[in-house]
PyMOL Python script that loads the backbone (N, CA, C, O; Angstrom):
from pymol import cmd

cmd.read_pdbstr("""\
ATOM      1  N   MET A   1       0.880  -1.207   0.022  1.00  0.00           N
ATOM      2  CA  MET A   1       0.022  -0.009  -0.056  1.00  0.00           C
ATOM      3  C   MET A   1       0.917   1.355   0.053  1.00  0.00           C
ATOM      4  O   MET A   1       1.821   1.549   0.866  1.00  0.00           O
ATOM      5  N   ASN A   2       0.529   2.109  -0.792  1.00  0.00           N
ATOM      6  CA  ASN A   2       1.454   3.449  -0.932  1.00  0.00           C
ATOM      7  C   ASN A   2       0.951   4.363   0.016  1.00  0.00           C
ATOM      8  O   ASN A   2      -0.198   4.290   0.450  1.00  0.00           O
ATOM      9  N   GLN A   3       1.825   5.281   0.378  1.00  0.00           N
ATOM     10  CA  GLN A   3       1.546   6.412   1.363  1.00  0.00           C
ATOM     11  C   GLN A   3       1.012   7.465   0.438  1.00  0.00           C
ATOM     12  O   GLN A   3       1.421   7.625  -0.712  1.00  0.00           O
ATOM     13  N   PRO A   4       0.076   8.168   1.013  1.00  0.00           N
ATOM     14  CA  PRO A   4      -0.433   9.383   0.388  1.00  0.00           C
ATOM     15  C   PRO A   4       0.709  10.380  -0.048  1.00  0.00           C
ATOM     16  O   PRO A   4       1.679  10.623   0.671  1.00  0.00           O
ATOM     17  N   GLN A   5       0.519  10.894  -1.200  1.00  0.00           N
ATOM     18  CA  GLN A   5       1.542  11.959  -1.698  1.00  0.00           C
ATOM     19  C   GLN A   5       1.373  13.323  -1.282  1.00  0.00           C
ATOM     20  O   GLN A   5       2.044  14.212  -1.805  1.00  0.00           O
ATOM     21  N   ILE A   6       0.407  13.595  -0.251  1.00  0.00           N
ATOM     22  CA  ILE A   6       0.054  14.773   0.253  1.00  0.00           C
ATOM     23  C   ILE A   6       0.154  14.563   1.810  1.00  0.00           C
ATOM     24  O   ILE A   6      -0.215  13.519   2.347  1.00  0.00           O
ATOM     25  N   ILE A   7       0.666  15.604   2.473  1.00  0.00           N
ATOM     26  CA  ILE A   7       0.702  15.513   3.972  1.00  0.00           C
ATOM     27  C   ILE A   7       0.270  16.891   4.356  1.00  0.00           C
ATOM     28  O   ILE A   7       0.906  17.884   4.002  1.00  0.00           O
ATOM     29  N   VAL A   8      -0.881  16.949   5.128  1.00  0.00           N
ATOM     30  CA  VAL A   8      -1.397  18.245   5.683  1.00  0.00           C
ATOM     31  C   VAL A   8      -0.866  18.290   7.169  1.00  0.00           C
ATOM     32  O   VAL A   8      -1.305  17.478   7.984  1.00  0.00           O
ATOM     33  N   TYR A   9      -0.017  19.141   7.492  1.00  0.00           N
ATOM     34  CA  TYR A   9       0.372  19.435   8.923  1.00  0.00           C
ATOM     35  C   TYR A   9      -0.575  20.589   9.386  1.00  0.00           C
ATOM     36  O   TYR A   9      -0.689  21.682   8.830  1.00  0.00           O
ATOM     37  N   ALA A  10      -1.256  20.140  10.538  1.00  0.00           N
ATOM     38  CA  ALA A  10      -2.487  20.898  10.929  1.00  0.00           C
ATOM     39  C   ALA A  10      -2.569  20.826  12.463  1.00  0.00           C
ATOM     40  O   ALA A  10      -1.800  20.150  13.146  1.00  0.00           O
ATOM     41  N   THR A  11      -3.592  21.600  12.955  1.00  0.00           N
ATOM     42  CA  THR A  11      -4.043  21.437  14.318  1.00  0.00           C
ATOM     43  C   THR A  11      -5.548  21.215  14.334  1.00  0.00           C
ATOM     44  O   THR A  11      -6.246  21.711  13.451  1.00  0.00           O
ATOM     45  N   ASN A  12      -6.053  20.499  15.292  1.00  0.00           N
ATOM     46  CA  ASN A  12      -7.606  20.309  15.397  1.00  0.00           C
ATOM     47  C   ASN A  12      -8.359  21.576  15.566  1.00  0.00           C
ATOM     48  O   ASN A  12      -9.517  21.647  15.155  1.00  0.00           O
ATOM     49  N   TRP A  13      -7.785  22.569  16.139  1.00  0.00           N
ATOM     50  CA  TRP A  13      -8.498  23.869  16.389  1.00  0.00           C
ATOM     51  C   TRP A  13      -8.502  24.963  15.240  1.00  0.00           C
ATOM     52  O   TRP A  13      -9.165  26.000  15.278  1.00  0.00           O
ATOM     53  N   CYS A  14      -7.648  24.566  14.201  1.00  0.00           N
ATOM     54  CA  CYS A  14      -7.390  25.524  12.991  1.00  0.00           C
ATOM     55  C   CYS A  14      -8.567  25.464  12.054  1.00  0.00           C
ATOM     56  O   CYS A  14      -8.737  24.437  11.397  1.00  0.00           O
ATOM     57  N   PRO A  15      -9.324  26.397  11.947  1.00  0.00           N
ATOM     58  CA  PRO A  15     -10.515  26.467  10.800  1.00  0.00           C
ATOM     59  C   PRO A  15      -9.892  26.268   9.476  1.00  0.00           C
ATOM     60  O   PRO A  15     -10.440  25.461   8.725  1.00  0.00           O
ATOM     61  N   ASP A  16      -8.743  26.931   9.046  1.00  0.00           N
ATOM     62  CA  ASP A  16      -8.172  26.973   7.781  1.00  0.00           C
ATOM     63  C   ASP A  16      -7.686  25.539   7.505  1.00  0.00           C
ATOM     64  O   ASP A  16      -7.682  25.159   6.334  1.00  0.00           O
ATOM     65  N   CYS A  17      -7.272  24.701   8.490  1.00  0.00           N
ATOM     66  CA  CYS A  17      -6.852  23.343   8.320  1.00  0.00           C
ATOM     67  C   CYS A  17      -8.069  22.477   7.860  1.00  0.00           C
ATOM     68  O   CYS A  17      -7.995  21.629   6.972  1.00  0.00           O
ATOM     69  N   TRP A  18      -9.198  22.786   8.565  1.00  0.00           N
ATOM     70  CA  TRP A  18     -10.378  22.034   8.359  1.00  0.00           C
ATOM     71  C   TRP A  18     -10.883  22.423   7.034  1.00  0.00           C
ATOM     72  O   TRP A  18     -11.490  21.560   6.400  1.00  0.00           O
ATOM     73  N   ARG A  19     -10.723  23.621   6.504  1.00  0.00           N
ATOM     74  CA  ARG A  19     -11.145  24.057   5.063  1.00  0.00           C
ATOM     75  C   ARG A  19     -10.324  23.253   4.114  1.00  0.00           C
ATOM     76  O   ARG A  19     -10.895  22.726   3.159  1.00  0.00           O
ATOM     77  N   ALA A  20      -9.149  23.118   4.268  1.00  0.00           N
ATOM     78  CA  ALA A  20      -8.190  22.438   3.269  1.00  0.00           C
ATOM     79  C   ALA A  20      -8.605  20.936   3.451  1.00  0.00           C
ATOM     80  O   ALA A  20      -8.661  20.287   2.406  1.00  0.00           O
ATOM     81  N   LYS A  21      -8.895  20.308   4.583  1.00  0.00           N
ATOM     82  CA  LYS A  21      -9.363  19.009   4.758  1.00  0.00           C
ATOM     83  C   LYS A  21     -10.548  18.765   3.971  1.00  0.00           C
ATOM     84  O   LYS A  21     -10.633  17.745   3.288  1.00  0.00           O
ATOM     85  N   LYS A  22     -11.532  19.686   4.020  1.00  0.00           N
ATOM     86  CA  LYS A  22     -12.726  19.629   3.309  1.00  0.00           C
ATOM     87  C   LYS A  22     -12.567  19.601   1.828  1.00  0.00           C
ATOM     88  O   LYS A  22     -13.229  18.794   1.175  1.00  0.00           O
ATOM     89  N   ILE A  23     -11.822  20.339   1.307  1.00  0.00           N
ATOM     90  CA  ILE A  23     -11.518  20.420  -0.210  1.00  0.00           C
ATOM     91  C   ILE A  23     -10.785  19.036  -0.556  1.00  0.00           C
ATOM     92  O   ILE A  23     -11.098  18.432  -1.582  1.00  0.00           O
ATOM     93  N   LEU A  24      -9.981  18.632   0.158  1.00  0.00           N
ATOM     94  CA  LEU A  24      -9.367  17.172  -0.309  1.00  0.00           C
ATOM     95  C   LEU A  24     -10.353  16.141  -0.160  1.00  0.00           C
ATOM     96  O   LEU A  24     -10.435  15.304  -1.060  1.00  0.00           O
ATOM     97  N   ASP A  25     -11.134  16.065   0.856  1.00  0.00           N
ATOM     98  CA  ASP A  25     -12.165  15.063   0.973  1.00  0.00           C
ATOM     99  C   ASP A  25     -13.251  15.176  -0.056  1.00  0.00           C
ATOM    100  O   ASP A  25     -13.684  14.175  -0.627  1.00  0.00           O
ATOM    101  N   GLU A  26     -13.669  16.321  -0.283  1.00  0.00           N
ATOM    102  CA  GLU A  26     -14.709  16.493  -1.493  1.00  0.00           C
ATOM    103  C   GLU A  26     -14.264  15.954  -2.782  1.00  0.00           C
ATOM    104  O   GLU A  26     -15.023  15.341  -3.533  1.00  0.00           O
ATOM    105  N   HIS A  27     -12.953  16.201  -3.049  1.00  0.00           N
ATOM    106  CA  HIS A  27     -12.418  15.707  -4.304  1.00  0.00           C
ATOM    107  C   HIS A  27     -11.790  14.380  -4.273  1.00  0.00           C
ATOM    108  O   HIS A  27     -11.195  13.960  -5.265  1.00  0.00           O
ATOM    109  N   LYS A  28     -11.898  13.632  -3.093  1.00  0.00           N
ATOM    110  CA  LYS A  28     -11.497  12.297  -2.851  1.00  0.00           C
ATOM    111  C   LYS A  28     -10.055  12.172  -3.155  1.00  0.00           C
ATOM    112  O   LYS A  28      -9.679  11.188  -3.792  1.00  0.00           O
ATOM    113  N   ILE A  29      -9.143  13.138  -2.735  1.00  0.00           N
ATOM    114  CA  ILE A  29      -7.773  13.232  -2.747  1.00  0.00           C
ATOM    115  C   ILE A  29      -7.145  12.630  -1.469  1.00  0.00           C
ATOM    116  O   ILE A  29      -7.389  13.098  -0.356  1.00  0.00           O
ATOM    117  N   ASP A  30      -6.271  11.500  -1.686  1.00  0.00           N
ATOM    118  CA  ASP A  30      -5.738  10.836  -0.419  1.00  0.00           C
ATOM    119  C   ASP A  30      -4.617  11.760  -0.020  1.00  0.00           C
ATOM    120  O   ASP A  30      -3.839  12.332  -0.783  1.00  0.00           O
ATOM    121  N   TYR A  31      -4.659  11.823   1.431  1.00  0.00           N
ATOM    122  CA  TYR A  31      -3.664  12.549   2.075  1.00  0.00           C
ATOM    123  C   TYR A  31      -3.506  11.999   3.540  1.00  0.00           C
ATOM    124  O   TYR A  31      -4.327  11.208   4.005  1.00  0.00           O
ATOM    125  N   SER A  32      -2.492  12.417   4.199  1.00  0.00           N
ATOM    126  CA  SER A  32      -2.197  12.082   5.566  1.00  0.00           C
ATOM    127  C   SER A  32      -2.421  13.413   6.331  1.00  0.00           C
ATOM    128  O   SER A  32      -2.048  14.475   5.832  1.00  0.00           O
ATOM    129  N   TRP A  33      -2.998  13.361   7.478  1.00  0.00           N
ATOM    130  CA  TRP A  33      -3.332  14.443   8.333  1.00  0.00           C
ATOM    131  C   TRP A  33      -2.408  14.316   9.597  1.00  0.00           C
ATOM    132  O   TRP A  33      -2.460  13.320  10.318  1.00  0.00           O
ATOM    133  N   VAL A  34      -1.620  15.296   9.815  1.00  0.00           N
ATOM    134  CA  VAL A  34      -0.513  15.183  11.010  1.00  0.00           C
ATOM    135  C   VAL A  34      -0.973  16.373  11.845  1.00  0.00           C
ATOM    136  O   VAL A  34      -1.125  17.486  11.342  1.00  0.00           O
ATOM    137  N   ASP A  35      -1.193  16.107  13.146  1.00  0.00           N
ATOM    138  CA  ASP A  35      -1.448  17.096  14.143  1.00  0.00           C
ATOM    139  C   ASP A  35      -0.222  17.482  14.803  1.00  0.00           C
ATOM    140  O   ASP A  35       0.364  16.685  15.535  1.00  0.00           O
ATOM    141  N   ILE A  36       0.271  18.835  14.559  1.00  0.00           N
ATOM    142  CA  ILE A  36       1.483  19.060  15.134  1.00  0.00           C
ATOM    143  C   ILE A  36       1.659  19.370  16.585  1.00  0.00           C
ATOM    144  O   ILE A  36       2.746  19.596  17.117  1.00  0.00           O
ATOM    145  N   GLU A  37       0.435  19.361  17.211  1.00  0.00           N
ATOM    146  CA  GLU A  37       0.170  19.531  18.599  1.00  0.00           C
ATOM    147  C   GLU A  37       0.487  18.076  19.318  1.00  0.00           C
ATOM    148  O   GLU A  37       0.829  18.002  20.498  1.00  0.00           O
ATOM    149  N   GLN A  38       0.330  16.935  18.458  1.00  0.00           N
ATOM    150  CA  GLN A  38       0.480  15.683  18.991  1.00  0.00           C
ATOM    151  C   GLN A  38       1.784  15.046  18.621  1.00  0.00           C
ATOM    152  O   GLN A  38       2.289  14.150  19.297  1.00  0.00           O
ATOM    153  N   ASP A  39       2.357  15.573  17.439  1.00  0.00           N
ATOM    154  CA  ASP A  39       3.698  15.002  16.866  1.00  0.00           C
ATOM    155  C   ASP A  39       4.848  16.000  16.887  1.00  0.00           C
ATOM    156  O   ASP A  39       4.940  16.853  16.004  1.00  0.00           O
ATOM    157  N   LEU A  40       5.695  15.910  17.846  1.00  0.00           N
ATOM    158  CA  LEU A  40       6.791  16.865  18.128  1.00  0.00           C
ATOM    159  C   LEU A  40       7.735  17.046  16.964  1.00  0.00           C
ATOM    160  O   LEU A  40       8.242  18.137  16.699  1.00  0.00           O
ATOM    161  N   GLU A  41       7.984  15.795  16.189  1.00  0.00           N
ATOM    162  CA  GLU A  41       8.787  15.823  15.061  1.00  0.00           C
ATOM    163  C   GLU A  41       8.132  16.663  14.010  1.00  0.00           C
ATOM    164  O   GLU A  41       8.772  17.507  13.384  1.00  0.00           O
ATOM    165  N   ALA A  42       6.941  16.452  13.826  1.00  0.00           N
ATOM    166  CA  ALA A  42       6.271  17.222  12.786  1.00  0.00           C
ATOM    167  C   ALA A  42       6.134  18.714  13.221  1.00  0.00           C
ATOM    168  O   ALA A  42       6.060  19.592  12.362  1.00  0.00           O
ATOM    169  N   ARG A  43       6.103  18.981  14.459  1.00  0.00           N
ATOM    170  CA  ARG A  43       6.025  20.416  14.812  1.00  0.00           C
ATOM    171  C   ARG A  43       7.507  21.154  14.644  1.00  0.00           C
ATOM    172  O   ARG A  43       7.629  22.358  14.422  1.00  0.00           O
ATOM    173  N   ALA A  44       8.493  20.320  14.775  1.00  0.00           N
ATOM    174  CA  ALA A  44       9.868  20.804  14.554  1.00  0.00           C
ATOM    175  C   ALA A  44       9.945  21.073  13.060  1.00  0.00           C
ATOM    176  O   ALA A  44      10.402  22.137  12.643  1.00  0.00           O
ATOM    177  N   TYR A  45       9.501  20.114  12.251  1.00  0.00           N
ATOM    178  CA  TYR A  45       9.624  20.232  10.737  1.00  0.00           C
ATOM    179  C   TYR A  45       8.907  21.459  10.370  1.00  0.00           C
ATOM    180  O   TYR A  45       9.463  22.282   9.644  1.00  0.00           O
ATOM    181  N   ILE A  46       7.585  21.669  10.864  1.00  0.00           N
ATOM    182  CA  ILE A  46       6.869  22.847  10.360  1.00  0.00           C
ATOM    183  C   ILE A  46       7.521  24.139  10.741  1.00  0.00           C
ATOM    184  O   ILE A  46       7.467  25.068   9.935  1.00  0.00           O
ATOM    185  N   GLU A  47       8.186  24.308  11.987  1.00  0.00           N
ATOM    186  CA  GLU A  47       8.872  25.457  12.422  1.00  0.00           C
ATOM    187  C   GLU A  47      10.239  25.554  11.462  1.00  0.00           C
ATOM    188  O   GLU A  47      10.666  26.661  11.136  1.00  0.00           O
ATOM    189  N   ARG A  48      10.767  24.564  11.115  1.00  0.00           N
ATOM    190  CA  ARG A  48      12.152  24.656  10.332  1.00  0.00           C
ATOM    191  C   ARG A  48      11.635  25.166   8.898  1.00  0.00           C
ATOM    192  O   ARG A  48      12.304  26.033   8.337  1.00  0.00           O
ATOM    193  N   VAL A  49      10.565  24.709   8.328  1.00  0.00           N
ATOM    194  CA  VAL A  49      10.276  25.076   6.847  1.00  0.00           C
ATOM    195  C   VAL A  49       9.573  26.450   6.843  1.00  0.00           C
ATOM    196  O   VAL A  49       9.535  27.100   5.798  1.00  0.00           O
ATOM    197  N   ASN A  50       9.039  26.891   7.932  1.00  0.00           N
ATOM    198  CA  ASN A  50       8.390  28.151   8.056  1.00  0.00           C
ATOM    199  C   ASN A  50       9.092  29.386   8.862  1.00  0.00           C
ATOM    200  O   ASN A  50       8.546  30.381   9.338  1.00  0.00           O
ATOM    201  N   ASN A  51      10.437  29.026   8.868  1.00  0.00           N
ATOM    202  CA  ASN A  51      11.279  30.122   9.453  1.00  0.00           C
ATOM    203  C   ASN A  51      10.899  30.267  10.915  1.00  0.00           C
ATOM    204  O   ASN A  51      10.766  31.416  11.338  1.00  0.00           O
ATOM    205  N   GLY A  52      10.712  29.273  11.720  1.00  0.00           N
ATOM    206  CA  GLY A  52      10.458  29.398  13.152  1.00  0.00           C
ATOM    207  C   GLY A  52       9.004  29.463  13.473  1.00  0.00           C
ATOM    208  O   GLY A  52       8.665  29.331  14.649  1.00  0.00           O
ATOM    209  N   MET A  53       8.049  29.668  12.478  1.00  0.00           N
ATOM    210  CA  MET A  53       6.659  29.815  12.713  1.00  0.00           C
ATOM    211  C   MET A  53       6.023  28.412  12.701  1.00  0.00           C
ATOM    212  O   MET A  53       6.469  27.441  12.090  1.00  0.00           O
ATOM    213  N   ARG A  54       4.882  28.450  13.490  1.00  0.00           N
ATOM    214  CA  ARG A  54       4.004  27.163  13.444  1.00  0.00           C
ATOM    215  C   ARG A  54       2.720  27.505  12.447  1.00  0.00           C
ATOM    216  O   ARG A  54       1.561  27.561  12.857  1.00  0.00           O
ATOM    217  N   SER A  55       3.087  27.704  11.191  1.00  0.00           N
ATOM    218  CA  SER A  55       2.059  28.132  10.383  1.00  0.00           C
ATOM    219  C   SER A  55       1.263  26.821   9.858  1.00  0.00           C
ATOM    220  O   SER A  55       1.840  25.861   9.348  1.00  0.00           O
ATOM    221  N   VAL A  56      -0.020  26.899  10.035  1.00  0.00           N
ATOM    222  CA  VAL A  56      -0.731  25.733   9.610  1.00  0.00           C
ATOM    223  C   VAL A  56      -2.147  26.225   8.958  1.00  0.00           C
ATOM    224  O   VAL A  56      -2.708  27.211   9.438  1.00  0.00           O
ATOM    225  N   PRO A  57      -2.620  25.633   8.035  1.00  0.00           N
ATOM    226  CA  PRO A  57      -1.983  24.355   7.534  1.00  0.00           C
ATOM    227  C   PRO A  57      -0.684  24.526   6.566  1.00  0.00           C
ATOM    228  O   PRO A  57      -0.634  25.412   5.714  1.00  0.00           O
ATOM    229  N   THR A  58       0.248  23.688   6.762  1.00  0.00           N
ATOM    230  CA  THR A  58       1.320  23.525   5.705  1.00  0.00           C
ATOM    231  C   THR A  58       1.036  22.314   4.969  1.00  0.00           C
ATOM    232  O   THR A  58       0.858  21.290   5.629  1.00  0.00           O
ATOM    233  N   ILE A  59       0.974  22.270   3.863  1.00  0.00           N
ATOM    234  CA  ILE A  59       0.534  21.177   2.915  1.00  0.00           C
ATOM    235  C   ILE A  59       1.635  20.792   2.054  1.00  0.00           C
ATOM    236  O   ILE A  59       1.892  21.561   1.128  1.00  0.00           O
ATOM    237  N   VAL A  60       2.389  19.657   2.200  1.00  0.00           N
ATOM    238  CA  VAL A  60       3.626  19.241   1.562  1.00  0.00           C
ATOM    239  C   VAL A  60       2.896  18.069   0.485  1.00  0.00           C
ATOM    240  O   VAL A  60       2.042  17.236   0.792  1.00  0.00           O
ATOM    241  N   PHE A  61       3.496  18.286  -0.803  1.00  0.00           N
ATOM    242  CA  PHE A  61       3.166  17.433  -1.917  1.00  0.00           C
ATOM    243  C   PHE A  61       4.374  16.505  -2.195  1.00  0.00           C
ATOM    244  O   PHE A  61       5.516  16.665  -1.765  1.00  0.00           O
ATOM    245  N   GLY A  62       3.917  15.499  -2.998  1.00  0.00           N
ATOM    246  CA  GLY A  62       4.788  14.521  -3.400  1.00  0.00           C
ATOM    247  C   GLY A  62       6.074  14.969  -4.115  1.00  0.00           C
ATOM    248  O   GLY A  62       7.146  14.372  -4.027  1.00  0.00           O
ATOM    249  N   ASP A  63       5.857  16.069  -4.823  1.00  0.00           N
ATOM    250  CA  ASP A  63       7.038  16.491  -5.540  1.00  0.00           C
ATOM    251  C   ASP A  63       7.870  17.544  -4.793  1.00  0.00           C
ATOM    252  O   ASP A  63       8.581  18.351  -5.392  1.00  0.00           O
ATOM    253  N   GLY A  64       7.749  17.500  -3.463  1.00  0.00           N
ATOM    254  CA  GLY A  64       8.623  18.314  -2.670  1.00  0.00           C
ATOM    255  C   GLY A  64       8.086  19.735  -2.361  1.00  0.00           C
ATOM    256  O   GLY A  64       8.500  20.358  -1.383  1.00  0.00           O
ATOM    257  N   SER A  65       7.220  20.203  -3.155  1.00  0.00           N
ATOM    258  CA  SER A  65       6.763  21.549  -2.921  1.00  0.00           C
ATOM    259  C   SER A  65       5.786  21.625  -1.821  1.00  0.00           C
ATOM    260  O   SER A  65       5.320  20.572  -1.386  1.00  0.00           O
ATOM    261  N   PHE A  66       5.394  22.854  -1.280  1.00  0.00           N
ATOM    262  CA  PHE A  66       4.464  22.928  -0.301  1.00  0.00           C
ATOM    263  C   PHE A  66       3.777  24.353  -0.322  1.00  0.00           C
ATOM    264  O   PHE A  66       4.320  25.345  -0.810  1.00  0.00           O
ATOM    265  N   LEU A  67       2.606  24.346   0.222  1.00  0.00           N
ATOM    266  CA  LEU A  67       1.789  25.496   0.455  1.00  0.00           C
ATOM    267  C   LEU A  67       1.597  25.805   1.911  1.00  0.00           C
ATOM    268  O   LEU A  67       1.299  24.893   2.682  1.00  0.00           O
ATOM    269  N   VAL A  68       1.741  26.966   2.308  1.00  0.00           N
ATOM    270  CA  VAL A  68       1.421  27.489   3.615  1.00  0.00           C
ATOM    271  C   VAL A  68       0.357  28.308   3.765  1.00  0.00           C
ATOM    272  O   VAL A  68       0.319  29.381   3.163  1.00  0.00           O
ATOM    273  N   GLU A  69      -0.715  27.876   4.648  1.00  0.00           N
ATOM    274  CA  GLU A  69      -1.968  28.755   4.634  1.00  0.00           C
ATOM    275  C   GLU A  69      -2.527  29.044   3.219  1.00  0.00           C
ATOM    276  O   GLU A  69      -2.729  30.212   2.885  1.00  0.00           O
ATOM    277  N   PRO A  70      -2.768  28.070   2.423  1.00  0.00           N
ATOM    278  CA  PRO A  70      -3.167  28.395   1.225  1.00  0.00           C
ATOM    279  C   PRO A  70      -4.645  28.827   1.163  1.00  0.00           C
ATOM    280  O   PRO A  70      -5.433  28.424   2.018  1.00  0.00           O
ATOM    281  N   SER A  71      -5.014  29.605   0.207  1.00  0.00           N
ATOM    282  CA  SER A  71      -6.421  30.113  -0.119  1.00  0.00           C
ATOM    283  C   SER A  71      -7.098  28.921  -0.712  1.00  0.00           C
ATOM    284  O   SER A  71      -6.374  27.976  -1.027  1.00  0.00           O
ATOM    285  N   ASN A  72      -8.418  28.832  -0.913  1.00  0.00           N
ATOM    286  CA  ASN A  72      -9.051  27.769  -1.630  1.00  0.00           C
ATOM    287  C   ASN A  72      -8.594  27.776  -3.184  1.00  0.00           C
ATOM    288  O   ASN A  72      -8.501  26.732  -3.829  1.00  0.00           O
ATOM    289  N   ALA A  73      -8.343  28.940  -3.671  1.00  0.00           N
ATOM    290  CA  ALA A  73      -7.923  29.085  -4.948  1.00  0.00           C
ATOM    291  C   ALA A  73      -6.399  28.550  -5.157  1.00  0.00           C
ATOM    292  O   ALA A  73      -6.153  27.862  -6.148  1.00  0.00           O
ATOM    293  N   GLU A  74      -5.504  28.830  -4.332  1.00  0.00           N
ATOM    294  CA  GLU A  74      -4.199  28.402  -4.416  1.00  0.00           C
ATOM    295  C   GLU A  74      -4.125  26.799  -4.303  1.00  0.00           C
ATOM    296  O   GLU A  74      -3.351  26.126  -4.983  1.00  0.00           O
ATOM    297  N   LEU A  75      -4.967  26.302  -3.419  1.00  0.00           N
ATOM    298  CA  LEU A  75      -4.872  24.784  -3.174  1.00  0.00           C
ATOM    299  C   LEU A  75      -5.425  24.087  -4.341  1.00  0.00           C
ATOM    300  O   LEU A  75      -4.877  23.107  -4.846  1.00  0.00           O
ATOM    301  N   ALA A  76      -6.805  24.743  -4.869  1.00  0.00           N
ATOM    302  CA  ALA A  76      -7.231  24.061  -6.126  1.00  0.00           C
ATOM    303  C   ALA A  76      -6.390  24.128  -7.387  1.00  0.00           C
ATOM    304  O   ALA A  76      -6.400  23.195  -8.190  1.00  0.00           O
ATOM    305  N   ALA A  77      -5.661  25.225  -7.571  1.00  0.00           N
ATOM    306  CA  ALA A  77      -4.741  25.378  -8.645  1.00  0.00           C
ATOM    307  C   ALA A  77      -3.603  24.425  -8.577  1.00  0.00           C
ATOM    308  O   ALA A  77      -3.156  23.903  -9.598  1.00  0.00           O
ATOM    309  N   LYS A  78      -3.075  24.164  -7.264  1.00  0.00           N
ATOM    310  CA  LYS A  78      -2.028  23.238  -7.126  1.00  0.00           C
ATOM    311  C   LYS A  78      -2.482  21.765  -7.457  1.00  0.00           C
ATOM    312  O   LYS A  78      -1.781  20.986  -8.104  1.00  0.00           O
ATOM    313  N   LEU A  79      -3.753  21.456  -6.936  1.00  0.00           N
ATOM    314  CA  LEU A  79      -4.278  20.123  -7.215  1.00  0.00           C
ATOM    315  C   LEU A  79      -4.847  19.970  -8.614  1.00  0.00           C
ATOM    316  O   LEU A  79      -5.188  18.880  -9.072  1.00  0.00           O
ATOM    317  N   GLU A  80      -4.934  21.142  -9.281  1.00  0.00           N
ATOM    318  CA  GLU A  80      -5.560  21.091 -10.698  1.00  0.00           C
ATOM    319  C   GLU A  80      -6.967  20.618 -10.683  1.00  0.00           C
ATOM    320  O   GLU A  80      -7.345  19.747 -11.465  1.00  0.00           O
ATOM    321  N   ILE A  81      -7.805  21.214  -9.748  1.00  0.00           N
ATOM    322  CA  ILE A  81      -9.303  20.992  -9.616  1.00  0.00           C
ATOM    323  C   ILE A  81     -10.007  22.261  -9.618  1.00  0.00           C
ATOM    324  O   ILE A  81      -9.470  23.338  -9.355  1.00  0.00           O
ATOM    325  N   ASP A  82     -11.264  22.094  -9.931  1.00  0.00           N
ATOM    326  CA  ASP A  82     -12.057  23.406  -9.952  1.00  0.00           C
ATOM    327  C   ASP A  82     -12.520  23.864  -8.523  1.00  0.00           C
ATOM    328  O   ASP A  82     -13.167  24.902  -8.386  1.00  0.00           O
TER     329      ASP A  82
END
""", "prot")
cmd.dss("prot")
cmd.show_as("cartoon", "prot")
cmd.util.cbc("prot")
cmd.orient("prot")
């Protein structure tokens, strides 16, 4: 079984995280959800890629690119969906 090519680093209290989750779910896009409040390694990674900030959601794609706090339009464009 392959791992999802998208990882959503998020928190459970973040409305923007849930908005991104909704878009991925609605389009049946496979992803992993990582709560940075529960996973200290994930939190350290997010701080490293966001210059010390805990910016969520940070969405990492299989090609190595990532989006930080993307708008619906930015996420849709990256995923090539309407």
